[in-house]
C-alpha positions in Angstrom: 102.9 -123.1 3.5 100.8 -125.4 5.5 98.2 -122.7 5.9 97.9 -122.1 2.2 97.6 -125.9 1.6 94.8 -126.2 4.1 92.9 -123.3 2.5 93.3 -124.7 -1.0 92.0 -128.1 0.1 89.0 -126.5 1.9 88.1 -124.4 -1.1 88.3 -127.3 -3.6 86.1 -129.4 -1.4 83.4 -126.9 -1.2 83.6 -126.1 -4.9 83.2 -129.7 -5.7 80.0 -129.8 -3.6 78.8 -126.6 -5.2 79.0 -128.1 -8.6 76.5 -130.8 -7.8 74.1 -128.9 -5.6 70.6 -128.5 -7.1 68.9 -125.0 -7.3 65.3 -124.4 -6.5 64.8 -120.8 -6.8 63.7 -119.1 -10.0 65.9 -116.3 -11.4 65.7 -113.9 -14.3 69.0 -115.4 -15.4 69.1 -119.2 -15.1 72.9 -119.3 -14.6 73.5 -116.2 -12.3 75.8 -118.1 -9.9 78.9 -115.9 -10.1 79.4 -112.5 -8.6 82.6 -110.3 -9.0 83.3 -107.6 -6.5 86.0 -104.8 -6.5 86.5 -101.9 -4.1 88.4 -100.5 -1.2 89.2 -102.0 2.2 89.9 -100.4 5.6 92.1 -102.3 8.2 91.7 -101.5 11.8 94.8 -102.9 13.5 94.3 -100.9 16.7 94.0 -103.9 19.1 96.1 -107.0 19.5 93.6 -109.1 21.6 90.1 -108.2 20.6 89.2 -107.0 17.0 86.0 -105.4 18.3 87.6 -102.1 19.3 86.3 -98.6 18.6 87.0 -97.6 15.0 89.6 -94.9 15.0 90.3 -93.8 11.4 92.9 -91.2 12.4 95.2 -93.9 13.8 95.1 -96.1 10.7 97.2 -93.9 8.3 96.7 -96.3 5.4 97.0 -96.0 1.6 96.4 -98.1 -1.6 93.4 -99.9 0.0 92.6 -102.3 -2.9 90.3 -105.4 -2.6 88.8 -107.7 -5.1 87.1 -111.2 -5.2 84.2 -113.2 -6.2 81.2 -115.2 -4.8 79.9 -118.5 -6.1 76.3 -119.4 -5.2 75.6 -123.1 -4.7 72.1 -123.0 -3.3 69.2 -120.6 -2.5 70.8 -118.9 0.5 74.4 -120.2 0.6 77.5 -119.0 -1.3 81.2 -119.3 -1.2 83.3 -116.1 -1.3 87.0 -115.5 -2.0 88.6 -112.1 -1.6 92.2 -110.7 -1.9 93.1 -107.3 -0.3 96.1 -105.1 -0.2 96.8 -102.1 2.1 99.7 -100.1 3.3 100.4 -98.6 6.9 102.3 -95.4 6.6 105.0 -94.6 9.0 104.5 -91.8 11.6 100.7 -91.9 10.8 99.6 -95.5 11.6 99.3 -96.8 15.3 99.0 -100.2 17.0 97.9 -99.9 20.5 98.9 -96.2 20.5 102.4 -96.9 19.1 103.4 -95.4 15.8 104.8 -97.4 12.9 108.4 -96.6 12.4 108.4 -97.7 8.7 106.0 -98.2 5.9 104.5 -101.7 6.1 102.3 -103.5 3.5 99.2 -105.5 4.6 98.1 -108.4 2.4 95.2 -110.8 3.0 93.4 -113.7 1.4 90.0 -114.7 2.7 87.7 -117.7 2.1 84.3 -117.6 3.6 81.0 -119.4 3.6 78.0 -116.9 3.4 74.4 -117.3 4.4 72.0 -114.7 2.9 68.8 -114.0 4.9 66.8 -113.7 1.8 67.2 -114.9 -1.8 67.3 -111.3 -3.0 71.0 -111.5 -3.9 70.1 -113.9 -6.7 66.7 -112.7 -7.8 66.1 -109.8 -10.1 62.8 -108.8 -8.7 64.3 -108.0 -5.3 67.4 -105.8 -4.7 68.6 -105.9 -1.1 70.0 -108.6 1.1 71.9 -109.1 4.4 74.2 -112.0 5.0 76.5 -113.4 7.7 79.8 -115.1 7.0 82.4 -117.3 8.6 85.6 -118.9 7.5 89.4 -118.8 7.3 92.1 -116.5 5.8 95.7 -115.4 5.9 97.0 -112.0 6.5 100.6 -110.7 6.5 102.3 -107.5 7.7 105.6 -109.1 9.0 104.8 -112.8 9.1 102.0 -114.7 7.4 99.3 -115.6 9.9 96.2 -117.9 9.7 93.0 -116.1 10.8 89.7 -117.4 11.9 87.0 -115.0 11.0 83.3 -114.0 11.2 81.4 -111.1 9.9 78.3 -109.5 8.3 77.6 -107.9 4.9 75.0 -106.4 2.6 74.3 -106.0 -1.1 72.0 -103.4 -2.7 71.4 -104.2 -6.4 71.0 -101.1 -8.5 69.9 -103.2 -11.5 70.3 -106.8 -12.8 74.1 -106.5 -13.0 75.5 -103.9 -10.6 75.2 -103.7 -6.9 76.6 -101.7 -3.9 78.5 -104.1 -1.6 79.7 -103.5 2.0 81.2 -106.0 4.5 82.8 -106.1 7.9 84.9 -109.0 9.1 86.5 -109.7 12.5 89.7 -111.7 12.2 91.3 -113.7 15.1 94.9 -114.6 14.5 96.0 -118.2 15.3 99.3 -116.7 16.6 99.4 -113.1 17.8 102.5 -111.1 17.2 103.0 -107.3 17.5 101.6 -106.4 14.1 100.1 -109.7 12.8 97.3 -109.8 15.4 93.5 -109.8 15.8 92.0 -107.0 13.8 88.9 -105.8 11.9 88.7 -105.3 8.1 85.9 -103.4 6.3 85.1 -103.5 2.5 83.0 -101.1 0.4 82.8 -101.5 -3.3 80.7 -102.7 -6.4 79.5 -106.2 -7.2 78.9 -107.4 -10.7 76.5 -110.3 -11.3 77.2 -112.6 -14.3 73.8 -112.9 -15.9 74.1 -116.3 -17.6 71.3 -117.5 -19.9 68.3 -115.1 -20.1 65.0 -116.4 -19.0 62.5 -113.8 -20.3 59.3 -115.4 -18.7 61.1 -116.4 -15.5 59.9 -120.0 -15.5 63.3 -121.5 -14.9 64.0 -122.5 -18.5 66.6 -120.5 -20.4 65.3 -118.8 -23.6 67.5 -120.9 -25.8 65.8 -124.1 -24.4 62.3 -122.6 -23.9 59.8 -123.8 -26.5 57.5 -121.0 -25.3 60.0 -118.2 -24.2 57.4 -115.4 -23.7 54.9 -117.4 -21.6 55.5 -118.8 -18.1 55.4 -122.6 -18.3 56.7 -125.9 -16.8 60.3 -127.1 -16.8 59.0 -130.6 -17.6 57.3 -129.2 -20.7 60.2 -127.2 -22.1 58.8 -124.0 -20.6 55.4 -124.2 -22.2 52.1 -123.8 -20.1 49.6 -126.6 -19.3 46.5 -124.9 -17.9 44.6 -128.2 -17.1 47.6 -130.1 -15.9 47.1 -133.1 -18.2 50.6 -133.2 -19.7 49.5 -131.7 -23.0 50.9 -128.2 -23.6 48.2 -125.5 -24.3 49.3 -125.0 -27.8 48.6 -128.6 -28.7 45.7 -129.2 -26.3 42.2 -129.2 -28.1 40.6 -128.8 -24.6 43.2 -126.8 -22.6 40.8 -126.1 -19.8 39.6 -129.8 -19.4 41.8 -132.7 -18.2 42.3 -135.3 -20.9 44.7 -137.9 -22.0 47.5 -137.2 -24.6 46.2 -139.7 -27.1 42.9 -137.8 -27.2 44.6 -134.4 -27.8 44.1 -133.3 -24.2 40.3 -133.7 -24.2 38.2 -136.0 -21.9 36.9 -139.2 -23.4 33.2 -139.1 -24.2 30.5 -141.6 -23.5 28.4 -141.2 -26.7 25.7 -143.8 -25.8 25.5 -142.7 -22.1 25.9 -146.3 -20.9 28.6 -145.3 -18.3 31.4 -146.8 -20.4 33.7 -144.3 -22.1 34.0 -144.7 -25.9 37.6 -146.0 -25.9 36.5 -149.0 -23.7 33.1 -149.4 -25.3 32.9 -152.0 -28.1 29.5 -150.6 -29.1 30.1 -146.9 -28.5 26.9 -145.7 -30.2 24.6 -148.3 -28.7 23.5 -148.4 -25.0 25.0 -151.5 -23.5 26.0 -153.5 -20.4 29.4 -153.5 -18.6 29.4 -157.3 -18.7 29.2 -157.1 -22.5 31.9 -154.3 -22.8 29.2 -151.7 -23.7 27.2 -153.8 -26.1 23.6 -154.9 -25.6 22.8 -158.1 -23.7 23.3 -161.4 -25.5 20.3 -163.6 -26.0 22.2 -166.4 -24.1 24.7 -166.2 -21.3 27.3 -168.8 -20.9 26.3 -171.0 -17.9 30.0 -171.8 -17.3 31.0 -168.1 -16.5 32.2 -168.1 -12.9 32.4 -165.3 -10.4 36.2 -165.3 -10.7 35.8 -164.7 -14.4 33.6 -161.7 -13.8 36.1 -160.2 -11.2 38.9 -160.8 -13.6 37.0 -159.0 -16.4 36.1 -156.1 -14.1 39.9 -155.7 -13.1 41.0 -155.8 -16.6 38.5 -153.1 -17.6 39.4 -150.8 -14.6 43.2 -151.3 -15.3 42.7 -150.3 -19.0 40.6 -147.2 -18.0 43.1 -146.0 -15.4 46.0 -146.6 -17.9 44.4 -144.6 -20.6 42.9 -141.9 -18.5 45.3 -141.0 -15.8 48.8 -141.8 -14.6 48.8 -139.9 -11.2 47.5 -136.9 -9.3 50.4 -134.6 -8.5 51.0 -132.3 -5.4 53.0 -129.2 -4.6 56.1 -129.6 -2.2 54.9 -130.3 1.4 51.2 -129.9 0.4 48.2 -132.3 0.5 45.9 -130.2 -1.9 45.5 -130.8 -5.5 44.3 -128.6 -8.4 40.7 -128.2 -9.7 41.8 -130.0 -12.8 42.9 -132.9 -10.6 39.5 -132.9 -8.9 37.7 -133.0 -12.3 39.7 -135.9 -13.2 39.0 -137.8 -10.0 35.2 -137.2 -10.5 35.4 -138.9 -13.8 37.4 -141.8 -12.3 34.8 -142.1 -9.5 31.9 -142.2 -12.0 33.6 -145.0 -13.8 34.4 -147.0 -10.8 30.7 -146.8 -9.5 29.9 -149.3 -12.3 31.9 -151.9 -10.3 30.3 -152.0 -6.8 32.5 -154.9 -5.6 35.8 -153.6 -7.1 38.7 -153.1 -4.5 40.8 -150.1 -5.2 44.3 -149.2 -3.8 45.3 -145.6 -3.4 49.1 -145.2 -3.2 50.6 -142.1 -1.7 54.2 -141.0 -2.7 56.6 -138.2 -1.8 59.9 -136.8 -2.9 63.1 -137.1 -0.8 63.2 -133.6 0.5 62.7 -133.7 4.3 63.1 -136.6 6.8 62.0 -140.2 6.0 59.3 -140.0 8.7 57.9 -136.7 7.3 57.8 -138.0 3.8 56.0 -141.2 4.9 53.4 -139.1 6.8 52.7 -136.6 4.1 52.4 -139.4 1.5 49.8 -141.2 3.7 47.9 -137.8 4.1 47.8 -137.4 0.3 46.5 -140.9 -0.2 43.8 -140.4 2.5 42.7 -137.0 0.8 42.2 -138.9 -2.5 40.4 -141.7 -0.7 38.1 -139.2 1.0 37.3 -137.5 -2.3 36.4 -140.9 -3.9 34.1 -141.7 -1.0 32.4 -138.3 -1.2 31.8 -139.1 -4.9 30.0 -142.4 -4.3 32.7 -145.1 -3.9 32.1 -147.3 -0.8 34.9 -146.8 1.9 35.1 -150.5 2.2 36.2 -150.7 -1.4 39.2 -148.4 -0.9 42.6 -148.9 0.9 45.0 -146.0 1.2 48.7 -146.8 1.6 51.9 -144.8 1.9 55.2 -145.6 0.2 56.8 -142.2 1.2 60.0 -141.7 -0.8 60.7 -145.3 -1.4 59.2 -145.7 -4.9 60.5 -142.7 -6.9 59.8 -142.7 -10.6 62.4 -140.0 -11.3 65.6 -138.6 -9.8 65.2 -136.4 -6.7 68.3 -134.3 -7.7 66.3 -131.9 -9.9 63.0 -130.0 -9.5 61.3 -131.7 -12.5 62.1 -135.1 -11.0 60.8 -134.3 -7.5 57.5 -132.9 -9.0 56.9 -136.3 -10.6 57.5 -138.1 -7.3 55.0 -136.1 -5.3 52.1 -138.1 -6.5 49.1 -140.4 -5.7 48.3 -143.3 -8.0 44.9 -145.2 -8.1 45.1 -148.9 -8.9 43.1 -152.0 -8.8 43.9 -154.0 -5.7 45.3 -157.4 -6.6 
């Protein structure tokens, strides 16, 4: 009874962890976590000390070799498997260490194993073969119920999205060896059935019933719709889908109609060439003698803050990468062109990372991202003395790191006015 209590507690603990574990990989079916398996088993009970003995089918003399179970996937490579099997040793046909059974004896086993798949193919429809190793606990009984410690190897070959051929071999070491309930090997061959879950036709990680663009690969954060220029405006609503632009301008870049270097939203005289000091309007006939240098700096800071707020929130990066998209580069060139109007403005480039990886790694890659953006601005005309690059690593997340969409928002660089 104690053995069963231990197994139940172990299983429930792992199941509770599995329910909260995030998934990274994309699948054809967004909820394909469960796999049912049914088939036949073969019990090699020929040795009482080492289960790794030569396989001798003639000495097994078994019948009714039924086995069934299920696997539950809780990450890209890891799953939890439970299997129940039944077998029967026939008298005068089955042997243990060369000794014939004198009566028919039933074998019954329950196994609970953690499995590590070498590839993600077991859960991805575009691939169909995988190998895995396993380890865990189980009970088996011929005369007396015995707790086993076990390890093994298996393979799955998926014939289609639903059905696969499954084979597995497990070595079992009994915690207490008796004549029949001893160390042994058990083999399984059968079929696996994968529960498909919610269909994801475009394989973008968003189920069709939640996908606003179910036939086109898109972003999770945008309900499965594409955003070619990465400006946060889906292509269907983006008036300039190949050019980075703010949402409030329908995804198009702001223009500078009078070519005075001040974008129209910040230009109080957008159709007349003007000065920055006059917010884009022509020079006044008189200039207030009382205006101080501090007033000019404050005005500059306010103009830059307003521009950055309207034009861009952040530059985003792929996991563990320091490169950014061509659209991000186009956006940075516009930012650099605007900042060149303020030769004394001090800029702060903040690097951030998600929480995947060590604290030290995240701090390092965030610093590298900030330095990449700093170098880009310098190359596009901003003095290096005007820019400071800092790293906050994973310390200032703007979204939860439990889910993929949140982590994507945290891998970012922000450009600010240095206070």
